[in-house]
mmJSON file of the N, C-alpha and C atoms, coordinates in Angstrom:
{"data_MODEL":{"atom_site":{
"group_PDB":["ATOM","ATOM","ATOM","ATOM","ATOM","ATOM","ATOM","ATOM","ATOM","ATOM","ATOM","ATOM","ATOM","ATOM","ATOM","ATOM","ATOM","ATOM","ATOM","ATOM","ATOM","ATOM","ATOM","ATOM","ATOM","ATOM","ATOM","ATOM","ATOM","ATOM","ATOM","ATOM","ATOM","ATOM","ATOM","ATOM","ATOM","ATOM","ATOM","ATOM","ATOM","ATOM","ATOM","ATOM","ATOM","ATOM","ATOM","ATOM","ATOM","ATOM","ATOM","ATOM","ATOM","ATOM","ATOM","ATOM","ATOM","ATOM","ATOM","ATOM","ATOM","ATOM","ATOM","ATOM","ATOM","ATOM","ATOM","ATOM","ATOM","ATOM","ATOM","ATOM","ATOM","ATOM","ATOM","ATOM","ATOM","ATOM","ATOM","ATOM","ATOM","ATOM","ATOM","ATOM","ATOM","ATOM","ATOM","ATOM","ATOM","ATOM","ATOM","ATOM","ATOM","ATOM","ATOM","ATOM","ATOM","ATOM","ATOM","ATOM","ATOM","ATOM","ATOM","ATOM","ATOM","ATOM","ATOM","ATOM","ATOM","ATOM","ATOM","ATOM","ATOM","ATOM","ATOM","ATOM","ATOM","ATOM","ATOM","ATOM","ATOM","ATOM","ATOM","ATOM","ATOM","ATOM","ATOM","ATOM","ATOM","ATOM","ATOM","ATOM","ATOM","ATOM","ATOM","ATOM","ATOM","ATOM","ATOM","ATOM","ATOM","ATOM","ATOM","ATOM","ATOM","ATOM","ATOM","ATOM","ATOM","ATOM","ATOM","ATOM","ATOM","ATOM","ATOM","ATOM","ATOM","ATOM","ATOM","ATOM","ATOM","ATOM","ATOM","ATOM","ATOM","ATOM","ATOM","ATOM","ATOM","ATOM","ATOM","ATOM","ATOM","ATOM","ATOM","ATOM","ATOM","ATOM","ATOM","ATOM","ATOM","ATOM","ATOM","ATOM","ATOM","ATOM","ATOM","ATOM","ATOM","ATOM","ATOM","ATOM","ATOM","ATOM","ATOM","ATOM","ATOM","ATOM","ATOM","ATOM","ATOM","ATOM","ATOM","ATOM","ATOM","ATOM","ATOM","ATOM","ATOM","ATOM","ATOM","ATOM","ATOM","ATOM","ATOM","ATOM","ATOM","ATOM","ATOM","ATOM","ATOM","ATOM","ATOM","ATOM","ATOM","ATOM","ATOM","ATOM","ATOM","ATOM","ATOM","ATOM","ATOM","ATOM","ATOM","ATOM","ATOM","ATOM","ATOM","ATOM","ATOM","ATOM","ATOM","ATOM","ATOM","ATOM"],
"id":[1,2,3,4,5,6,7,8,9,10,11,12,13,14,15,16,17,18,19,20,21,22,23,24,25,26,27,28,29,30,31,32,33,34,35,36,37,38,39,40,41,42,43,44,45,46,47,48,49,50,51,52,53,54,55,56,57,58,59,60,61,62,63,64,65,66,67,68,69,70,71,72,73,74,75,76,77,78,79,80,81,82,83,84,85,86,87,88,89,90,91,92,93,94,95,96,97,98,99,100,101,102,103,104,105,106,107,108,109,110,111,112,113,114,115,116,117,118,119,120,121,122,123,124,125,126,127,128,129,130,131,132,133,134,135,136,137,138,139,140,141,142,143,144,145,146,147,148,149,150,151,152,153,154,155,156,157,158,159,160,161,162,163,164,165,166,167,168,169,170,171,172,173,174,175,176,177,178,179,180,181,182,183,184,185,186,187,188,189,190,191,192,193,194,195,196,197,198,199,200,201,202,203,204,205,206,207,208,209,210,211,212,213,214,215,216,217,218,219,220,221,222,223,224,225,226,227,228,229,230,231,232,233,234,235,236,237,238,239,240,241,242,243,244,245,246],
"type_symbol":["N","C","C","N","C","C","N","C","C","N","C","C","N","C","C","N","C","C","N","C","C","N","C","C","N","C","C","N","C","C","N","C","C","N","C","C","N","C","C","N","C","C","N","C","C","N","C","C","N","C","C","N","C","C","N","C","C","N","C","C","N","C","C","N","C","C","N","C","C","N","C","C","N","C","C","N","C","C","N","C","C","N","C","C","N","C","C","N","C","C","N","C","C","N","C","C","N","C","C","N","C","C","N","C","C","N","C","C","N","C","C","N","C","C","N","C","C","N","C","C","N","C","C","N","C","C","N","C","C","N","C","C","N","C","C","N","C","C","N","C","C","N","C","C","N","C","C","N","C","C","N","C","C","N","C","C","N","C","C","N","C","C","N","C","C","N","C","C","N","C","C","N","C","C","N","C","C","N","C","C","N","C","C","N","C","C","N","C","C","N","C","C","N","C","C","N","C","C","N","C","C","N","C","C","N","C","C","N","C","C","N","C","C","N","C","C","N","C","C","N","C","C","N","C","C","N","C","C","N","C","C","N","C","C","N","C","C","N","C","C","N","C","C","N","C","C"],
"label_atom_id":["N","CA","C","N","CA","C","N","CA","C","N","CA","C","N","CA","C","N","CA","C","N","CA","C","N","CA","C","N","CA","C","N","CA","C","N","CA","C","N","CA","C","N","CA","C","N","CA","C","N","CA","C","N","CA","C","N","CA","C","N","CA","C","N","CA","C","N","CA","C","N","CA","C","N","CA","C","N","CA","C","N","CA","C","N","CA","C","N","CA","C","N","CA","C","N","CA","C","N","CA","C","N","CA","C","N","CA","C","N","CA","C","N","CA","C","N","CA","C","N","CA","C","N","CA","C","N","CA","C","N","CA","C","N","CA","C","N","CA","C","N","CA","C","N","CA","C","N","CA","C","N","CA","C","N","CA","C","N","CA","C","N","CA","C","N","CA","C","N","CA","C","N","CA","C","N","CA","C","N","CA","C","N","CA","C","N","CA","C","N","CA","C","N","CA","C","N","CA","C","N","CA","C","N","CA","C","N","CA","C","N","CA","C","N","CA","C","N","CA","C","N","CA","C","N","CA","C","N","CA","C","N","CA","C","N","CA","C","N","CA","C","N","CA","C","N","CA","C","N","CA","C","N","CA","C","N","CA","C","N","CA","C","N","CA","C","N","CA","C","N","CA","C","N","CA","C","N","CA","C","N","CA","C","N","CA","C"],
"label_alt_id":[null,null,null,null,null,null,null,null,null,null,null,null,null,null,null,null,null,null,null,null,null,null,null,null,null,null,null,null,null,null,null,null,null,null,null,null,null,null,null,null,null,null,null,null,null,null,null,null,null,null,null,null,null,null,null,null,null,null,null,null,null,null,null,null,null,null,null,null,null,null,null,null,null,null,null,null,null,null,null,null,null,null,null,null,null,null,null,null,null,null,null,null,null,null,null,null,null,null,null,null,null,null,null,null,null,null,null,null,null,null,null,null,null,null,null,null,null,null,null,null,null,null,null,null,null,null,null,null,null,null,null,null,null,null,null,null,null,null,null,null,null,null,null,null,null,null,null,null,null,null,null,null,null,null,null,null,null,null,null,null,null,null,null,null,null,null,null,null,null,null,null,null,null,null,null,null,null,null,null,null,null,null,null,null,null,null,null,null,null,null,null,null,null,null,null,null,null,null,null,null,null,null,null,null,null,null,null,null,null,null,null,null,null,null,null,null,null,null,null,null,null,null,null,null,null,null,null,null,null,null,null,null,null,null,null,null,null,null,null,null,null,null,null,null,null,null],
"label_comp_id":["MET","MET","MET","ASN","ASN","ASN","LYS","LYS","LYS","ALA","ALA","ALA","PRO","PRO","PRO","ALA","ALA","ALA","SER","SER","SER","LYS","LYS","LYS","ILE","ILE","ILE","CYS","CYS","CYS","GLU","GLU","GLU","MET","MET","MET","ASN","ASN","ASN","ILE","ILE","ILE","MET","MET","MET","ASP","ASP","ASP","ARG","ARG","ARG","SER","SER","SER","GLY","GLY","GLY","HIS","HIS","HIS","LYS","LYS","LYS","GLN","GLN","GLN","LEU","LEU","LEU","THR","THR","THR","TRP","TRP","TRP","ASP","ASP","ASP","THR","THR","THR","ALA","ALA","ALA","LYS","LYS","LYS","LEU","LEU","LEU","ASP","ASP","ASP","GLU","GLU","GLU","ILE","ILE","ILE","LEU","LEU","LEU","ASN","ASN","ASN","ALA","ALA","ALA","GLN","GLN","GLN","GLU","GLU","GLU","THR","THR","THR","PHE","PHE","PHE","ASP","ASP","ASP","GLU","GLU","GLU","LEU","LEU","LEU","VAL","VAL","VAL","LYS","LYS","LYS","ASN","ASN","ASN","GLY","GLY","GLY","TYR","TYR","TYR","THR","THR","THR","ALA","ALA","ALA","PHE","PHE","PHE","GLY","GLY","GLY","SER","SER","SER","THR","THR","THR","THR","THR","THR","LYS","LYS","LYS","ALA","ALA","ALA","GLU","GLU","GLU","ALA","ALA","ALA","LYS","LYS","LYS","HIS","HIS","HIS","SER","SER","SER","MET","MET","MET","LYS","LYS","LYS","GLU","GLU","GLU","PHE","PHE","PHE","ASP","ASP","ASP","PRO","PRO","PRO","THR","THR","THR","MET","MET","MET","GLU","GLU","GLU","GLU","GLU","GLU","LEU","LEU","LEU","VAL","VAL","VAL","MET","MET","MET","VAL","VAL","VAL","PRO","PRO","PRO","LYS","LYS","LYS","THR","THR","THR","VAL","VAL","VAL","GLY","GLY","GLY","GLY","GLY","GLY"],
"label_asym_id":["A","A","A","A","A","A","A","A","A","A","A","A","A","A","A","A","A","A","A","A","A","A","A","A","A","A","A","A","A","A","A","A","A","A","A","A","A","A","A","A","A","A","A","A","A","A","A","A","A","A","A","A","A","A","A","A","A","A","A","A","A","A","A","A","A","A","A","A","A","A","A","A","A","A","A","A","A","A","A","A","A","A","A","A","A","A","A","A","A","A","A","A","A","A","A","A","A","A","A","A","A","A","A","A","A","A","A","A","A","A","A","A","A","A","A","A","A","A","A","A","A","A","A","A","A","A","A","A","A","A","A","A","A","A","A","A","A","A","A","A","A","A","A","A","A","A","A","A","A","A","A","A","A","A","A","A","A","A","A","A","A","A","A","A","A","A","A","A","A","A","A","A","A","A","A","A","A","A","A","A","A","A","A","A","A","A","A","A","A","A","A","A","A","A","A","A","A","A","A","A","A","A","A","A","A","A","A","A","A","A","A","A","A","A","A","A","A","A","A","A","A","A","A","A","A","A","A","A","A","A","A","A","A","A","A","A","A","A","A","A","A","A","A","A","A","A"],
"label_entity_id":["1","1","1","1","1","1","1","1","1","1","1","1","1","1","1","1","1","1","1","1","1","1","1","1","1","1","1","1","1","1","1","1","1","1","1","1","1","1","1","1","1","1","1","1","1","1","1","1","1","1","1","1","1","1","1","1","1","1","1","1","1","1","1","1","1","1","1","1","1","1","1","1","1","1","1","1","1","1","1","1","1","1","1","1","1","1","1","1","1","1","1","1","1","1","1","1","1","1","1","1","1","1","1","1","1","1","1","1","1","1","1","1","1","1","1","1","1","1","1","1","1","1","1","1","1","1","1","1","1","1","1","1","1","1","1","1","1","1","1","1","1","1","1","1","1","1","1","1","1","1","1","1","1","1","1","1","1","1","1","1","1","1","1","1","1","1","1","1","1","1","1","1","1","1","1","1","1","1","1","1","1","1","1","1","1","1","1","1","1","1","1","1","1","1","1","1","1","1","1","1","1","1","1","1","1","1","1","1","1","1","1","1","1","1","1","1","1","1","1","1","1","1","1","1","1","1","1","1","1","1","1","1","1","1","1","1","1","1","1","1","1","1","1","1","1","1"],
"label_seq_id":[1,1,1,2,2,2,3,3,3,4,4,4,5,5,5,6,6,6,7,7,7,8,8,8,9,9,9,10,10,10,11,11,11,12,12,12,13,13,13,14,14,14,15,15,15,16,16,16,17,17,17,18,18,18,19,19,19,20,20,20,21,21,21,22,22,22,23,23,23,24,24,24,25,25,25,26,26,26,27,27,27,28,28,28,29,29,29,30,30,30,31,31,31,32,32,32,33,33,33,34,34,34,35,35,35,36,36,36,37,37,37,38,38,38,39,39,39,40,40,40,41,41,41,42,42,42,43,43,43,44,44,44,45,45,45,46,46,46,47,47,47,48,48,48,49,49,49,50,50,50,51,51,51,52,52,52,53,53,53,54,54,54,55,55,55,56,56,56,57,57,57,58,58,58,59,59,59,60,60,60,61,61,61,62,62,62,63,63,63,64,64,64,65,65,65,66,66,66,67,67,67,68,68,68,69,69,69,70,70,70,71,71,71,72,72,72,73,73,73,74,74,74,75,75,75,76,76,76,77,77,77,78,78,78,79,79,79,80,80,80,81,81,81,82,82,82],
"pdbx_PDB_ins_code":[null,null,null,null,null,null,null,null,null,null,null,null,null,null,null,null,null,null,null,null,null,null,null,null,null,null,null,null,null,null,null,null,null,null,null,null,null,null,null,null,null,null,null,null,null,null,null,null,null,null,null,null,null,null,null,null,null,null,null,null,null,null,null,null,null,null,null,null,null,null,null,null,null,null,null,null,null,null,null,null,null,null,null,null,null,null,null,null,null,null,null,null,null,null,null,null,null,null,null,null,null,null,null,null,null,null,null,null,null,null,null,null,null,null,null,null,null,null,null,null,null,null,null,null,null,null,null,null,null,null,null,null,null,null,null,null,null,null,null,null,null,null,null,null,null,null,null,null,null,null,null,null,null,null,null,null,null,null,null,null,null,null,null,null,null,null,null,null,null,null,null,null,null,null,null,null,null,null,null,null,null,null,null,null,null,null,null,null,null,null,null,null,null,null,null,null,null,null,null,null,null,null,null,null,null,null,null,null,null,null,null,null,null,null,null,null,null,null,null,null,null,null,null,null,null,null,null,null,null,null,null,null,null,null,null,null,null,null,null,null,null,null,null,null,null,null],
"Cartn_x":[0.807,-0.071,0.873,0.686,1.478,0.824,1.712,1.383,1.702,0.883,1.067,2.309,3.008,4.082,3.422,3.958,3.681,3.767,2.691,2.81,3.49,4.147,4.883,4.581,4.598,4.428,5.786,5.967,7.195,6.99,8.17,7.94,9.066,8.542,9.336,9.385,10.473,10.706,11.219,10.437,10.699,11.193,12.706,13.149,12.721,12.33,11.89,12.22,11.708,12.103,11.505,10.378,9.502,10.072,10.943,11.787,11.75,10.431,10.207,8.797,8.583,6.998,7.153,6.033,6.22,5.079,5.573,4.553,4.678,3.635,3.729,2.894,3.284,2.464,2.641,1.567,1.437,1.79,2.768,3.324,2.437,1.038,0.097,-1.089,-0.896,-1.894,-1.402,-1.783,-1.387,-1.545,-2.576,-2.872,-1.81,-1.572,-0.572,0.682,1.25,2.418,2.561,1.581,1.291,1.671,1.012,1.066,2.677,3.108,4.511,5.402,5.035,6.049,5.812,4.702,4.507,5.077,4.955,5.685,7.127,7.707,9.094,9.517,9.051,9.348,9.07,8.188,8.044,9.166,9.669,10.618,12.143,12.242,13.631,13.607,12.454,12.373,12.766,12.307,12.654,13.817,14.755,16.224,16.484,15.646,15.792,16.691,17.291,18.132,17.483,17.235,16.832,17.753,17.546,18.404,17.317,17.651,17.196,17.659,16.694,17.216,16.134,16.467,15.454,14.908,15.526,15.481,15.768,14.95,15.415,16.961,17.527,18.518,19.847,19.585,20.637,21.242,22.383,22.731,22.091,21.679,21.023,22.009,21.408,22.418,21.401,22.342,21.514,20.715,19.548,18.601,18.221,18.132,17.722,16.36,15.871,14.503,13.663,12.361,11.454,11.431,11.891,11.436,10.658,9.421,8.419,8.8,9.829,10.13,11.102,11.459,12.559,11.619,12.059,11.265,11.373,12.538,12.737,13.33,12.676,13.28,13.421,14.636,14.827,15.01,14.334,14.272,14.85,16.037,16.856,16.781,16.432,16.392,17.643,17.692,19.052,19.533,20.886,21.444,22.236,22.195,22.854,23.972,25.288,26.475,26.732,27.475,27.971,28.682],
"Cartn_y":[-1.083,0.203,1.115,1.992,3.173,4.39,5.151,6.271,7.534,8.356,9.9,10.425,11.228,11.968,12.779,12.839,13.628,15.115,15.793,17.344,17.941,19.003,19.753,21.323,21.928,23.488,24.046,25.024,25.574,27.004,27.67,29.2,29.986,31.404,32.449,33.419,33.94,34.975,36.093,37.208,38.365,39.504,39.841,40.792,42.18,43.137,44.546,45.568,46.743,47.928,47.618,46.968,46.663,45.478,44.784,43.621,42.327,41.693,40.676,40.216,39.783,39.214,37.921,37.076,35.552,35.089,34.156,33.561,32.227,31.295,30.022,29.286,28.022,27.324,25.742,24.947,23.494,23.041,22.215,21.497,20.663,20.363,19.652,20.445,21.638,22.633,23.635,23.402,24.168,25.482,26.007,27.25,28.004,27.568,28.106,28.089,27.154,26.956,28.104,28.182,29.203,30.716,31.05,32.251,32.499,31.375,31.553,31.916,31.173,31.386,32.806,33.22,34.513,35.531,35.436,36.396,36.343,35.019,34.989,35.595,35.327,35.954,37.432,37.946,39.431,40.006,39.447,39.768,39.833,38.881,38.729,39.819,39.805,41.076,42.589,42.586,43.895,44.031,43.144,43.125,42.291,41.533,40.615,39.537,38.975,37.798,36.852,35.573,34.453,33.479,33.064,31.728,30.94,29.439,28.42,27.302,26.402,25.088,24.088,23.073,21.789,21.713,21.866,21.694,23.288,23.621,24.669,24.64,23.383,23.126,23.402,23.131,23.279,24.773,24.854,26.115,26.53,27.958,28.342,28.621,28.313,28.694,29.545,30.265,31.029,30.497,30.939,30.539,31.566,31.003,31.966,31.645,30.35,29.982,29.45,29.71,29.084,27.602,27.011,25.462,25.168,24.879,24.656,23.752,22.777,21.859,22.425,23.526,24.124,24.478,23.92,24.259,25.521,26.354,27.517,28.558,29.747,30.605,31.837,32.576,33.765,34.742,35.991,36.935,38.196,38.616,39.618,40.867,41.911,42.94,43.405,44.438,44.643,45.847,45.829,46.794,47.674,48.961,49.991,50.557,50.372,50.474,52.164,52.437,53.991,54.298],
"Cartn_z":[0.067,0.034,0.099,-0.897,-0.985,-0.005,0.464,0.903,0.674,0.534,0.319,0.947,0.336,1.021,2.024,3.231,4.226,4.159,4.063,4.011,5.1,4.782,5.985,5.783,7.021,6.882,6.814,5.621,5.476,5.602,5.917,6.201,5.567,5.169,4.524,5.38,5.886,6.744,5.881,5.851,5.034,5.981,5.799,6.561,6.096,6.838,6.479,7.363,7.109,8.038,9.497,9.641,10.783,11.717,11.057,11.616,10.556,10.693,9.476,9.698,8.49,8.347,8.208,8.273,8.034,7.19,6.247,5.386,5.364,5.728,5.811,4.485,4.118,3.306,3.568,3.45,3.482,2.015,2.118,0.912,0.106,0.909,0.284,-0.319,-0.293,-0.462,-1.891,-3.069,-4.123,-4.127,-3.454,-3.7,-2.75,-1.57,-0.632,-1.486,-2.165,-2.713,-3.983,-4.57,-5.559,-4.955,-3.962,-3.249,-2.554,-2.235,-1.44,-2.853,-3.719,-5.158,-5.743,-5.59,-6.207,-5.48,-4.159,-3.119,-3.379,-3.255,-3.613,-4.892,-6.051,-7.26,-7.275,-6.574,-6.385,-5.524,-4.69,-3.492,-4.328,-5.139,-5.918,-7.095,-7.545,-8.589,-8.185,-6.848,-6.003,-5.56,-5.65,-5.091,-3.901,-3.405,-2.313,-2.77,-1.618,-1.841,-0.94,-1.559,-0.944,-0.447,0.946,1.497,2.126,1.816,2.27,2.728,3.259,3.933,4.102,3.764,3.79,5.224,6.42,7.38,8.306,9.276,10.101,10.637,10.945,11.825,10.734,9.366,8.373,8.349,7.771,7.285,5.943,5.934,4.753,3.665,2.29,1.198,0.198,-0.64,-1.457,-2.566,-2.948,-3.667,-4.901,-6.015,-7.264,-7.67,-7.439,-7.678,-6.495,-6.478,-5.492,-5.472,-4.239,-3.969,-2.916,-3.047,-2.178,-1.022,-1.275,-0.274,0.773,0.67,1.622,2.845,3.941,5.36,5.734,5.305,5.988,4.848,4.455,3.622,4.159,4.04,4.484,3.463,3.401,2.251,2.838,2.288,2.771,1.788,2.205,1.077,0.807,-0.408,-0.786,0.266,0.65,1.598,0.864,1.16,0.581,1.478,0.913,1.551,1.674,2.686,2.767,3.7],
"occupancy":[1.0,1.0,1.0,1.0,1.0,1.0,1.0,1.0,1.0,1.0,1.0,1.0,1.0,1.0,1.0,1.0,1.0,1.0,1.0,1.0,1.0,1.0,1.0,1.0,1.0,1.0,1.0,1.0,1.0,1.0,1.0,1.0,1.0,1.0,1.0,1.0,1.0,1.0,1.0,1.0,1.0,1.0,1.0,1.0,1.0,1.0,1.0,1.0,1.0,1.0,1.0,1.0,1.0,1.0,1.0,1.0,1.0,1.0,1.0,1.0,1.0,1.0,1.0,1.0,1.0,1.0,1.0,1.0,1.0,1.0,1.0,1.0,1.0,1.0,1.0,1.0,1.0,1.0,1.0,1.0,1.0,1.0,1.0,1.0,1.0,1.0,1.0,1.0,1.0,1.0,1.0,1.0,1.0,1.0,1.0,1.0,1.0,1.0,1.0,1.0,1.0,1.0,1.0,1.0,1.0,1.0,1.0,1.0,1.0,1.0,1.0,1.0,1.0,1.0,1.0,1.0,1.0,1.0,1.0,1.0,1.0,1.0,1.0,1.0,1.0,1.0,1.0,1.0,1.0,1.0,1.0,1.0,1.0,1.0,1.0,1.0,1.0,1.0,1.0,1.0,1.0,1.0,1.0,1.0,1.0,1.0,1.0,1.0,1.0,1.0,1.0,1.0,1.0,1.0,1.0,1.0,1.0,1.0,1.0,1.0,1.0,1.0,1.0,1.0,1.0,1.0,1.0,1.0,1.0,1.0,1.0,1.0,1.0,1.0,1.0,1.0,1.0,1.0,1.0,1.0,1.0,1.0,1.0,1.0,1.0,1.0,1.0,1.0,1.0,1.0,1.0,1.0,1.0,1.0,1.0,1.0,1.0,1.0,1.0,1.0,1.0,1.0,1.0,1.0,1.0,1.0,1.0,1.0,1.0,1.0,1.0,1.0,1.0,1.0,1.0,1.0,1.0,1.0,1.0,1.0,1.0,1.0,1.0,1.0,1.0,1.0,1.0,1.0,1.0,1.0,1.0,1.0,1.0,1.0,1.0,1.0,1.0,1.0,1.0,1.0,1.0,1.0,1.0,1.0,1.0,1.0],
"B_iso_or_equiv":[0.0,0.0,0.0,0.0,0.0,0.0,0.0,0.0,0.0,0.0,0.0,0.0,0.0,0.0,0.0,0.0,0.0,0.0,0.0,0.0,0.0,0.0,0.0,0.0,0.0,0.0,0.0,0.0,0.0,0.0,0.0,0.0,0.0,0.0,0.0,0.0,0.0,0.0,0.0,0.0,0.0,0.0,0.0,0.0,0.0,0.0,0.0,0.0,0.0,0.0,0.0,0.0,0.0,0.0,0.0,0.0,0.0,0.0,0.0,0.0,0.0,0.0,0.0,0.0,0.0,0.0,0.0,0.0,0.0,0.0,0.0,0.0,0.0,0.0,0.0,0.0,0.0,0.0,0.0,0.0,0.0,0.0,0.0,0.0,0.0,0.0,0.0,0.0,0.0,0.0,0.0,0.0,0.0,0.0,0.0,0.0,0.0,0.0,0.0,0.0,0.0,0.0,0.0,0.0,0.0,0.0,0.0,0.0,0.0,0.0,0.0,0.0,0.0,0.0,0.0,0.0,0.0,0.0,0.0,0.0,0.0,0.0,0.0,0.0,0.0,0.0,0.0,0.0,0.0,0.0,0.0,0.0,0.0,0.0,0.0,0.0,0.0,0.0,0.0,0.0,0.0,0.0,0.0,0.0,0.0,0.0,0.0,0.0,0.0,0.0,0.0,0.0,0.0,0.0,0.0,0.0,0.0,0.0,0.0,0.0,0.0,0.0,0.0,0.0,0.0,0.0,0.0,0.0,0.0,0.0,0.0,0.0,0.0,0.0,0.0,0.0,0.0,0.0,0.0,0.0,0.0,0.0,0.0,0.0,0.0,0.0,0.0,0.0,0.0,0.0,0.0,0.0,0.0,0.0,0.0,0.0,0.0,0.0,0.0,0.0,0.0,0.0,0.0,0.0,0.0,0.0,0.0,0.0,0.0,0.0,0.0,0.0,0.0,0.0,0.0,0.0,0.0,0.0,0.0,0.0,0.0,0.0,0.0,0.0,0.0,0.0,0.0,0.0,0.0,0.0,0.0,0.0,0.0,0.0,0.0,0.0,0.0,0.0,0.0,0.0,0.0,0.0,0.0,0.0,0.0,0.0],
"pdbx_formal_charge":[null,null,null,null,null,null,null,null,null,null,null,null,null,null,null,null,null,null,null,null,null,null,null,null,null,null,null,null,null,null,null,null,null,null,null,null,null,null,null,null,null,null,null,null,null,null,null,null,null,null,null,null,null,null,null,null,null,null,null,null,null,null,null,null,null,null,null,null,null,null,null,null,null,null,null,null,null,null,null,null,null,null,null,null,null,null,null,null,null,null,null,null,null,null,null,null,null,null,null,null,null,null,null,null,null,null,null,null,null,null,null,null,null,null,null,null,null,null,null,null,null,null,null,null,null,null,null,null,null,null,null,null,null,null,null,null,null,null,null,null,null,null,null,null,null,null,null,null,null,null,null,null,null,null,null,null,null,null,null,null,null,null,null,null,null,null,null,null,null,null,null,null,null,null,null,null,null,null,null,null,null,null,null,null,null,null,null,null,null,null,null,null,null,null,null,null,null,null,null,null,null,null,null,null,null,null,null,null,null,null,null,null,null,null,null,null,null,null,null,null,null,null,null,null,null,null,null,null,null,null,null,null,null,null,null,null,null,null,null,null,null,null,null,null,null,null],
"auth_seq_id":[1,1,1,2,2,2,3,3,3,4,4,4,5,5,5,6,6,6,7,7,7,8,8,8,9,9,9,10,10,10,11,11,11,12,12,12,13,13,13,14,14,14,15,15,15,16,16,16,17,17,17,18,18,18,19,19,19,20,20,20,21,21,21,22,22,22,23,23,23,24,24,24,25,25,25,26,26,26,27,27,27,28,28,28,29,29,29,30,30,30,31,31,31,32,32,32,33,33,33,34,34,34,35,35,35,36,36,36,37,37,37,38,38,38,39,39,39,40,40,40,41,41,41,42,42,42,43,43,43,44,44,44,45,45,45,46,46,46,47,47,47,48,48,48,49,49,49,50,50,50,51,51,51,52,52,52,53,53,53,54,54,54,55,55,55,56,56,56,57,57,57,58,58,58,59,59,59,60,60,60,61,61,61,62,62,62,63,63,63,64,64,64,65,65,65,66,66,66,67,67,67,68,68,68,69,69,69,70,70,70,71,71,71,72,72,72,73,73,73,74,74,74,75,75,75,76,76,76,77,77,77,78,78,78,79,79,79,80,80,80,81,81,81,82,82,82],
"auth_comp_id":["MET","MET","MET","ASN","ASN","ASN","LYS","LYS","LYS","ALA","ALA","ALA","PRO","PRO","PRO","ALA","ALA","ALA","SER","SER","SER","LYS","LYS","LYS","ILE","ILE","ILE","CYS","CYS","CYS","GLU","GLU","GLU","MET","MET","MET","ASN","ASN","ASN","ILE","ILE","ILE","MET","MET","MET","ASP","ASP","ASP","ARG","ARG","ARG","SER","SER","SER","GLY","GLY","GLY","HIS","HIS","HIS","LYS","LYS","LYS","GLN","GLN","GLN","LEU","LEU","LEU","THR","THR","THR","TRP","TRP","TRP","ASP","ASP","ASP","THR","THR","THR","ALA","ALA","ALA","LYS","LYS","LYS","LEU","LEU","LEU","ASP","ASP","ASP","GLU","GLU","GLU","ILE","ILE","ILE","LEU","LEU","LEU","ASN","ASN","ASN","ALA","ALA","ALA","GLN","GLN","GLN","GLU","GLU","GLU","THR","THR","THR","PHE","PHE","PHE","ASP","ASP","ASP","GLU","GLU","GLU","LEU","LEU","LEU","VAL","VAL","VAL","LYS","LYS","LYS","ASN","ASN","ASN","GLY","GLY","GLY","TYR","TYR","TYR","THR","THR","THR","ALA","ALA","ALA","PHE","PHE","PHE","GLY","GLY","GLY","SER","SER","SER","THR","THR","THR","THR","THR","THR","LYS","LYS","LYS","ALA","ALA","ALA","GLU","GLU","GLU","ALA","ALA","ALA","LYS","LYS","LYS","HIS","HIS","HIS","SER","SER","SER","MET","MET","MET","LYS","LYS","LYS","GLU","GLU","GLU","PHE","PHE","PHE","ASP","ASP","ASP","PRO","PRO","PRO","THR","THR","THR","MET","MET","MET","GLU","GLU","GLU","GLU","GLU","GLU","LEU","LEU","LEU","VAL","VAL","VAL","MET","MET","MET","VAL","VAL","VAL","PRO","PRO","PRO","LYS","LYS","LYS","THR","THR","THR","VAL","VAL","VAL","GLY","GLY","GLY","GLY","GLY","GLY"],
"auth_asym_id":["A","A","A","A","A","A","A","A","A","A","A","A","A","A","A","A","A","A","A","A","A","A","A","A","A","A","A","A","A","A","A","A","A","A","A","A","A","A","A","A","A","A","A","A","A","A","A","A","A","A","A","A","A","A","A","A","A","A","A","A","A","A","A","A","A","A","A","A","A","A","A","A","A","A","A","A","A","A","A","A","A","A","A","A","A","A","A","A","A","A","A","A","A","A","A","A","A","A","A","A","A","A","A","A","A","A","A","A","A","A","A","A","A","A","A","A","A","A","A","A","A","A","A","A","A","A","A","A","A","A","A","A","A","A","A","A","A","A","A","A","A","A","A","A","A","A","A","A","A","A","A","A","A","A","A","A","A","A","A","A","A","A","A","A","A","A","A","A","A","A","A","A","A","A","A","A","A","A","A","A","A","A","A","A","A","A","A","A","A","A","A","A","A","A","A","A","A","A","A","A","A","A","A","A","A","A","A","A","A","A","A","A","A","A","A","A","A","A","A","A","A","A","A","A","A","A","A","A","A","A","A","A","A","A","A","A","A","A","A","A","A","A","A","A","A","A"],
"auth_atom_id":["N","CA","C","N","CA","C","N","CA","C","N","CA","C","N","CA","C","N","CA","C","N","CA","C","N","CA","C","N","CA","C","N","CA","C","N","CA","C","N","CA","C","N","CA","C","N","CA","C","N","CA","C","N","CA","C","N","CA","C","N","CA","C","N","CA","C","N","CA","C","N","CA","C","N","CA","C","N","CA","C","N","CA","C","N","CA","C","N","CA","C","N","CA","C","N","CA","C","N","CA","C","N","CA","C","N","CA","C","N","CA","C","N","CA","C","N","CA","C","N","CA","C","N","CA","C","N","CA","C","N","CA","C","N","CA","C","N","CA","C","N","CA","C","N","CA","C","N","CA","C","N","CA","C","N","CA","C","N","CA","C","N","CA","C","N","CA","C","N","CA","C","N","CA","C","N","CA","C","N","CA","C","N","CA","C","N","CA","C","N","CA","C","N","CA","C","N","CA","C","N","CA","C","N","CA","C","N","CA","C","N","CA","C","N","CA","C","N","CA","C","N","CA","C","N","CA","C","N","CA","C","N","CA","C","N","CA","C","N","CA","C","N","CA","C","N","CA","C","N","CA","C","N","CA","C","N","CA","C","N","CA","C","N","CA","C","N","CA","C","N","CA","C","N","CA","C","N","CA","C","N","CA","C","N","CA","C"],
"pdbx_PDB_model_num":[1,1,1,1,1,1,1,1,1,1,1,1,1,1,1,1,1,1,1,1,1,1,1,1,1,1,1,1,1,1,1,1,1,1,1,1,1,1,1,1,1,1,1,1,1,1,1,1,1,1,1,1,1,1,1,1,1,1,1,1,1,1,1,1,1,1,1,1,1,1,1,1,1,1,1,1,1,1,1,1,1,1,1,1,1,1,1,1,1,1,1,1,1,1,1,1,1,1,1,1,1,1,1,1,1,1,1,1,1,1,1,1,1,1,1,1,1,1,1,1,1,1,1,1,1,1,1,1,1,1,1,1,1,1,1,1,1,1,1,1,1,1,1,1,1,1,1,1,1,1,1,1,1,1,1,1,1,1,1,1,1,1,1,1,1,1,1,1,1,1,1,1,1,1,1,1,1,1,1,1,1,1,1,1,1,1,1,1,1,1,1,1,1,1,1,1,1,1,1,1,1,1,1,1,1,1,1,1,1,1,1,1,1,1,1,1,1,1,1,1,1,1,1,1,1,1,1,1,1,1,1,1,1,1,1,1,1,1,1,1,1,1,1,1,1,1]
}}}
């Protein structure tokens, strides 16, 4: 008997001037995945850099494309040096 893959709740932490905002999605819910992908794409388009990991305990690595299986994403805005 084949079992469906277990769903998991993933999160995107979006750093901003107020501190951060959090967006979560269930990997078994397509509408939530699409919303997270749209948010990811819009933030990257606006200069954010994405870092992610398959588990919260792992070190984050830079990402160029959305991967809904990443347990944790951190979106960091472009910083201006001076």
